[in-house]
C-alpha positions in Angstrom: 0.2 0.0 0.0 1.5 3.4 -1.0 1.2 6.3 1.4 0.2 9.7 0.3 1.2 13.0 1.9 -2.4 14.0 2.5 -3.0 10.7 4.3 -2.4 12.2 7.7 -2.7 16.0 7.6 -1.5 18.4 10.2 1.7 18.7 12.2 2.1 15.2 12.8 1.7 13.9 9.0 5.3 13.2 8.7 5.8 11.1 11.8 2.6 9.1 11.1 3.4 8.4 7.4 7.1 7.4 8.2 5.8 5.2 11.0 3.8 3.5 8.1 6.7 3.5 5.6 8.9 1.6 8.3 6.5 -1.2 8.4 5.9 -1.3 4.5 9.5 -0.7 3.6 11.7 -1.1 6.3 12.3 -4.8 5.7 13.6 -4.5 2.1 15.5 -1.2 3.0 17.2 -3.3 5.9 18.0 -6.0 3.3 19.6 -3.4 1.0 21.4 -1.9 3.9 23.0 -5.4 5.1 24.2 -6.0 1.7 25.7 -2.5 1.4 27.5 -2.4 4.6 28.4 -5.9 5.2 27.4 -6.1 8.8 24.1 -5.7 10.8 25.3 -2.7 13.2 26.2 -0.6 10.4 23.0 -1.7 8.4 21.0 -0.5 11.2 22.7 2.7 11.5 22.1 3.3 7.6 18.5 2.4 7.9 18.0 5.0 10.9 19.9 7.6 8.8 17.5 6.8 5.8 14.3 7.3 7.8 15.4 10.2 10.0 16.4 12.0 6.8 13.0 11.3 5.3 11.3 12.5 8.2 13.4 15.8 8.0 12.5 16.2 4.4 9.0 15.1 4.5 7.6 18.7 3.9 9.6 18.8 0.3 8.0 15.7 -0.9 5.7 16.7 -3.6 4.3 13.4 -4.7 5.8 13.5 -8.2 7.1 10.0 -7.6 5.9 7.1 -5.4 6.9 7.4 -1.8 8.8 4.1 -2.3 11.0 5.6 -5.0 11.5 8.9 -3.0 12.6 6.9 0.0 15.2 4.9 -1.9 16.5 7.9 -3.4 17.4 9.2 0.2 18.9 5.5 0.6 20.9 5.6 -2.5 22.3 9.1 -1.4 23.0 7.8 2.1 25.1 4.8 0.6 27.0 7.1 -1.6 28.0 9.1 1.4 29.2 6.0 3.1 30.8 4.8 0.3 34.2 3.4 0.6 36.2 0.4 -1.2 36.0 -2.4 1.1 38.9 -4.9 2.0 39.0 -7.2 -0.8 36.3 -5.6 -3.1 37.3 -6.3 -6.8 37.8 -3.5 -8.9 35.9 -5.0 -11.8 33.4 -7.6 -12.3 34.8 -9.7 -14.9 34.7 -10.1 -18.6 31.9 -12.2 -20.3 34.4 -15.0 -21.0 35.1 -15.1 -17.2 31.4 -15.4 -16.5 30.3 -17.8 -19.2 31.1 -21.5 -19.8 32.1 -21.1 -23.3 35.4 -22.8 -23.0 34.8 -25.2 -20.1 34.5 -29.1 -21.5 31.9 -29.9 -18.8 29.1 -27.7 -17.8 26.6 -27.9 -14.8 24.5 -30.9 -14.6 21.0 -29.6 -13.1 18.7 -32.3 -11.6 15.5 -33.2 -13.1 12.3 -31.4 -12.1 11.0 -34.7 -10.5 14.1 -34.8 -7.9 12.4 -32.8 -5.4 15.1 -33.5 -2.6 18.2 -32.5 -4.9 16.1 -29.5 -6.1 15.5 -28.3 -2.6 19.3 -28.8 -1.7 20.5 -27.1 -4.8 18.0 -24.0 -4.0 19.3 -23.7 -0.8 23.1 -23.9 -1.6 22.4 -21.4 -4.5 20.9 -18.9 -1.9 23.9 -19.3 0.2 26.3 -18.8 -2.6 24.4 -15.7 -3.9 24.5 -14.0 -0.3 28.2 -14.3 -0.6 28.4 -13.2 -4.2 26.2 -10.1 -3.7 28.5 -8.8 -0.9 31.6 -9.4 -3.1 30.1 -7.3 -6.1 31.8 -3.9 -6.9 29.6 -1.1 -5.5 28.4 0.1 -8.9 27.0 -3.2 -9.4 25.8 -4.2 -6.0 23.3 -1.5 -5.5 21.4 -1.6 -8.9 21.3 -5.7 -8.6 19.9 -5.5 -5.1 17.4 -2.8 -6.0 16.2 -4.8 -9.1 16.4 -8.3 -7.9 15.6 -8.1 -4.2 13.7 -4.9 -3.7 11.8 -5.6 -6.9 12.1 -2.2 -8.7 11.8 -2.2 -12.7 15.0 -1.2 -14.4 13.4 2.2 -15.2 12.6 2.7 -11.4 16.2 1.8 -10.5 17.5 4.3 -13.0 15.2 6.9 -11.4 16.4 6.1 -7.9 20.0 6.2 -8.8 20.0 9.0 -11.2 21.3 6.9 -14.0 20.5 6.2 -17.7 18.4 3.2 -18.2 20.8 1.5 -20.3 23.6 1.9 -17.7 21.4 0.2 -15.1 20.5 -2.6 -17.3 24.1 -3.2 -18.2 25.2 -3.5 -14.6 22.1 -5.5 -13.5 23.0 -8.0 -16.4 26.8 -8.3 -15.6 25.9 -8.7 -11.9 23.4 -11.4 -12.5 25.9 -13.2 -14.7 28.4 -12.8 -11.7 25.9 -14.4 -9.3 25.1 -17.1 -11.8 28.7 -18.2 -11.8 28.7 -18.6 -8.2 25.6 -20.7 -8.4 27.1 -22.6 -11.4 30.5 -23.1 -9.5 28.7 -25.1 -6.9 26.6 -27.5 -9.0 27.8 -31.0 -10.3 29.1 -31.2 -13.9 28.2 -33.4 -16.8 30.0 -36.8 -16.8 31.1 -36.4 -20.5 32.2 -33.4 -22.3 29.7 -31.4 -24.0 30.1 -30.7 -27.6 30.7 -27.2 -29.2 27.5 -25.1 -30.3 26.6 -25.7 -33.7 26.3 -22.0 -34.1 29.0 -19.1 -33.6 29.6 -17.7 -30.2 27.9 -14.3 -31.1 24.6 -16.2 -31.5 24.8 -17.7 -27.9 25.5 -13.9 -26.9 22.5 -12.5 -28.6 20.6 -15.2 -27.2 21.9 -14.4 -23.7 21.0 -10.7 -24.1 17.4 -11.8 -25.2 17.2 -13.9 -22.0 18.3 -11.2 -19.8 15.7 -8.7 -21.2 13.0 -11.5 -20.5 14.3 -11.8 -16.9 14.0 -7.9 -16.7 10.6 -7.9 -17.6 9.5 -11.1 -16.0 8.2 -12.8 -19.0 8.9 -16.4 -20.4 11.7 -17.3 -22.7 11.7 -20.1 -25.1 14.6 -22.6 -24.7 13.3 -25.3 -26.7 15.9 -24.5 -29.8 19.2 -23.5 -28.1 22.3 -25.5 -27.5 23.1 -27.2 -24.3 25.5 -24.7 -23.0 22.9 -22.1 -23.5 20.2 -24.1 -21.9 22.4 -24.4 -18.7 23.3 -20.7 -18.4 19.7 -19.8 -18.8 18.6 -22.6 -16.2 21.1 -21.2 -13.8 20.2 -17.7 -14.5 16.5 -18.6 -13.5 17.8 -20.2 -10.3 19.7 -17.2 -9.6 16.7 -14.9 -10.0 14.5 -17.4 -7.9 17.2 -17.2 -4.9 17.0 -13.5 -5.2 13.2 -13.5 -4.7 13.5 -15.9 -1.8 15.8 -13.6 -0.1 13.5 -10.8 -0.6 10.6 -12.8 0.7 12.2 -13.1 4.2 13.0 -9.5 4.3 10.9 -8.3 7.4 12.7 -5.7 9.3 13.6 -7.3 12.6 11.3 -6.3 15.6 14.3 -4.9 17.5 15.5 -2.6 14.7 12.2 -1.5 14.0 11.4 -0.7 17.8 14.9 1.3 18.0 13.8 3.1 14.7 10.3 4.2 15.9 11.8 5.2 19.0 14.3 7.5 17.2 11.7 9.0 14.9 9.4 9.7 18.1 12.5 11.4 19.7 12.9 13.5 16.5 9.3 14.4 16.6 9.5 15.5 20.0 12.5 17.7 19.6 10.8 19.4 16.5 7.6 20.0 18.6 9.7 21.7 21.3 11.5 24.1 19.0 8.5 24.9 16.6 
């Protein structure tokens, strides 16, 4: 449910609206903060900073964007202020050849849909690998990826939040998605026998990959009936990667103790403003 500025008119409008926004968006924002900061204490500080800034800026919100987009713009600026190269953070995300199995003789062997136990194990391990891989992404790729695949914004909305061109966001999300896919792929068993090379040029595989990524961006099906085994495996692990990201998002309720401390801070800020107004 979106909250509108005129839902709660009067002096307490900002406090009431932000309390509702904590309940609606606090969980996903906390997930973003965890992946940006790398530890819980700093993530909680970042969430508090974002909501306090939103409260102080409430009077400037004109409703020309959704409140969720407005809130995440504030979050993006807060992330930029805190941005620093973390120990061990890579300078680049790697080339396409590094992220795709074009030169590997054996590729990932995914279990059949009927093997529920193995499917469950693979999904669990994929999520664990993705959690680690997200934290290791370079900053310029990590935040767009989390906003798109975990928070659930469209490419256009991510571009709006971050002040970037849609093409830039799309490129960064696609490369980050491939990086996470490679992490998932590394934990899967391999085919017993070498896989023959595709019957068509590598560029055709890359063109198909672009089409698959666009389908993932838009949330629409992609036909995999007439593709090579390597492409089929890459696309299946891309689906597994996106599914794992959605599972991360579905468990993103803000911890009660974090919510309580945040609401207490908002109440203290509101009381201070009352006394000085």
